[in-house]
C-alpha positions in Angstrom: 31.8 -26.3 -15.8 31.0 -22.8 -14.7 32.4 -22.1 -11.3 29.8 -21.7 -8.6 29.6 -18.2 -7.2 30.5 -17.5 -3.6 27.6 -17.8 -1.2 26.6 -14.6 0.6 26.4 -14.6 4.4 23.0 -14.4 6.0 21.6 -11.0 7.0 22.5 -9.7 10.5 19.4 -7.3 10.7 16.1 -6.6 9.0 14.5 -3.2 8.9 10.8 -2.5 8.1 10.1 0.8 6.5 6.8 2.7 6.1 6.8 5.4 3.4 4.3 7.7 1.7 3.6 8.5 -2.0 2.4 12.1 -2.2 1.7 14.8 -4.7 2.9 14.1 -8.3 4.9 11.1 -7.0 1.7 9.2 -6.7 2.0 8.6 -10.4 5.2 6.6 -10.0 4.7 2.9 -10.7 5.9 0.1 -8.4 8.8 -0.5 -10.8 9.7 3.3 -10.8 9.7 3.3 -7.0 11.8 0.2 -6.7 14.5 1.7 -9.0 14.4 5.0 -7.0 14.6 3.1 -3.7 17.6 1.0 -4.8 19.4 4.1 -6.0 18.7 5.8 -2.7 20.0 2.8 -0.7 23.2 3.0 -2.7 23.6 6.8 -2.2 22.8 6.5 1.5 25.4 3.8 1.9 23.1 1.5 3.7 25.0 -1.8 4.3 22.7 -4.1 2.4 22.8 -7.9 2.4 22.9 -9.5 -1.0 21.4 -12.6 -2.5 23.6 -15.5 -3.6 24.0 -16.7 -7.1 25.4 -15.4 -10.4 23.5 -12.1 -10.2 23.5 -10.9 -6.6 20.9 -8.3 -5.8 20.1 -6.3 -2.6 17.7 -8.1 -0.3 14.6 -5.9 -0.5 11.0 -7.1 -0.1 8.1 -5.0 -1.2 4.6 -5.6 0.2 1.2 -4.4 -0.8 2.1 -1.6 -3.2 -0.7 0.9 -4.1 -1.9 1.1 -7.7 -0.2 3.7 -9.9 -1.9 7.1 -9.5 -3.0 6.5 -5.9 -1.6 8.6 -3.1 -0.7 6.6 0.0 0.4 7.1 3.6 0.9 3.4 4.2 3.4 1.7 1.9 5.8 -0.8 3.3 9.2 -2.3 2.4 11.6 -4.5 4.2 15.4 -4.5 3.8 18.0 -7.1 5.0 21.3 -5.7 6.1 24.9 -7.0 6.4 25.5 -5.0 9.6 23.5 -4.0 12.6 22.7 -0.3 12.3 20.7 2.4 14.1 17.2 2.6 12.4 17.2 6.4 13.0 20.4 6.8 11.0 19.0 4.8 8.1 15.8 6.9 8.3 17.8 10.1 8.1 20.1 9.0 5.3 17.4 7.5 3.1 15.1 10.5 3.6 17.9 12.7 2.1 18.4 10.4 -0.8 14.8 9.9 -1.9 12.9 12.6 -3.9 10.3 14.8 -2.3 7.0 13.0 -2.5 8.5 9.6 -1.7 8.7 10.3 2.1 9.9 7.9 4.8 7.6 7.9 7.8 9.1 5.2 10.0 12.0 2.7 10.2 11.8 -0.1 12.8 13.8 -3.3 13.4 11.9 -6.4 12.4 10.8 -8.7 15.2 10.5 -11.6 12.8 7.6 -13.2 11.0 6.1 -12.1 7.7 5.2 -8.5 7.1 3.1 -9.3 4.1 0.9 -11.6 6.2 0.1 -8.6 8.5 -1.3 -6.6 5.6 -4.8 -7.9 5.7 -6.8 -4.8 4.6 -6.5 -1.2 3.5 -8.4 2.0 4.5 -8.9 4.1 1.4 -10.3 7.7 1.2 -11.7 8.5 -2.2 -12.9 11.8 -3.5 -15.7 11.2 -5.9 -15.7 13.4 -9.1 -18.9 15.5 -9.3 -20.9 13.3 -7.0 -22.6 15.1 -4.1 -22.9 13.9 -0.5 -26.6 12.8 -0.8 -26.1 10.9 -4.1 -22.9 9.3 -2.7 -24.8 8.0 0.4 -27.5 6.5 -1.7 -24.9 4.8 -3.9 -23.0 3.4 -0.9 -26.3 2.2 0.6 -27.1 0.4 -2.7 -23.7 -1.2 -2.8 -23.9 -2.4 0.8 -27.4 -3.8 0.2 -26.2 -5.9 -2.7 -24.6 -9.2 -1.7 -22.5 -9.6 -4.8 -21.3 -7.2 -7.5 -19.2 -8.6 -10.3 -16.8 -6.2 -12.1 -14.2 -6.6 -14.8 -10.6 -5.6 -15.0 -7.9 -6.2 -17.7 -5.0 -8.0 -16.2 -1.7 -9.4 -17.6 -3.6 -12.7 -18.1 -6.5 -11.0 -19.9 -9.9 -9.8 -18.9 -10.9 -11.0 -15.4 -14.3 -11.0 -13.7 -14.6 -11.1 -9.9 -16.9 -10.0 -7.1 -15.7 -6.6 -5.8 -18.4 -6.4 -3.1 -17.0 -9.3 -1.1 -13.8 -7.3 -0.3 -15.7 -4.3 1.0 -15.5 -4.6 4.8 -16.9 -1.1 5.5 -17.9 2.0 3.4 -19.3 5.4 4.4 -19.5 8.9 3.1 -17.3 11.3 5.2 -18.7 14.5 3.8 -17.9 17.0 1.1 -14.3 17.7 0.0 -13.6 21.3 1.1 -11.2 21.7 -1.8 -13.7 20.3 -4.4 -17.2 21.7 -3.8 -19.9 19.2 -4.9 -17.5 16.2 -4.5 -18.2 13.7 -1.7 -15.5 11.9 0.2 -15.8 8.2 0.6 -14.1 6.1 3.2 -13.7 2.4 2.3 -12.0 -0.5 4.1 -11.1 -3.3 1.7 -10.0 -6.7 2.7 -7.0 -8.0 0.7 -7.4 -11.1 -1.4 -6.8 -12.7 -4.8 -7.5 -10.9 -7.0 -6.8 -7.7 -5.0 -9.8 -5.4 -5.1 -8.7 -1.8 -5.8 -10.5 1.5 -5.3 -11.3 1.6 -9.1 -13.0 -1.7 -8.7 -15.1 -0.4 -5.9 -16.1 2.6 -8.0 -17.1 0.2 -10.8 -19.2 -1.7 -8.3 -20.8 1.5 -7.1 -21.7 2.4 -10.7 -23.2 -1.1 -11.3 -25.2 -1.3 -8.1 -26.5 2.3 -8.1 -26.6 3.4 -11.7 -24.5 6.5 -11.1 -21.4 7.1 -13.2 -18.9 7.1 -10.3 -15.2 8.1 -10.9 -12.5 9.3 -8.6 -10.9 12.8 -8.5 -8.4 11.5 -5.9 -7.8 8.2 -4.1 -5.5 7.9 -1.1 -4.6 4.9 1.1 -4.6 6.0 4.8 -3.7 2.7 6.4 -2.7 -0.8 5.6 -2.4 -3.6 8.1 -4.2 -6.2 10.2 -8.0 -6.1 10.0 -10.2 -5.9 13.2 -13.1 -8.1 12.3 -15.2 -6.6 15.1 -15.3 -3.0 14.0 -13.8 -3.1 10.5 -10.8 -0.9 11.3 -7.2 -1.4 10.0 -4.4 -1.6 12.5 -0.7 -0.8 12.5 1.4 -3.7 11.0 4.6 -2.3 12.7 3.2 -2.3 16.2 4.6 -5.8 17.1 8.1 -4.7 15.9 7.8 -1.5 17.9 6.7 -3.4 21.0 9.5 -5.9 20.7 12.2 -3.2 20.5 14.4 -2.9 23.6 13.5 -0.1 25.9 
């Protein structure tokens, strides 16, 4: 019989990391980022904890990754460590090891619980391609007045149909993009669910409910975290960890 591998000791610390995808690096896929992050962890000599089994791998948990092509200021990853370290040191060393455009924003010690369960909604800012402010406001009003808008998306399991309107917690037109005259900026808060409704799905729903051909020139996630049902805003998922840190 094949000899059983040695069991790895449990992690001594978990760190939660917020990072951004900016510029051309927004076109990196989740798989591309995971490869880049694991290489950066190795170069930065972060003392990772490893899984047990015949093929040990570093304990890294990714949560709520943005679609490829989307910029984001609110991406999250959690790492388990074999030693207790200073989060500021990990922040500095990983920042040096990651390419520009994959930018670390914050590193905190986990206070426990599930990070993924805190990611209830996302705040997206979408620049509409060639749609002015007035037309965009009419399209948003038509969407919000429609109780259900089914859209289609090709998935790994084939073509899937789902209600995109149900995920729209709030939507409004912010104004015109100063860098793109004639292009309105749309703010949307999307509740997470299964399937996850993406900005492209919202644009498809806008097209279906208003009759406009709505596409995005740029889409950016500004926040991801707990949803305030009262005002439709998205909170900070790392706030409980920050509050639990020793003073």
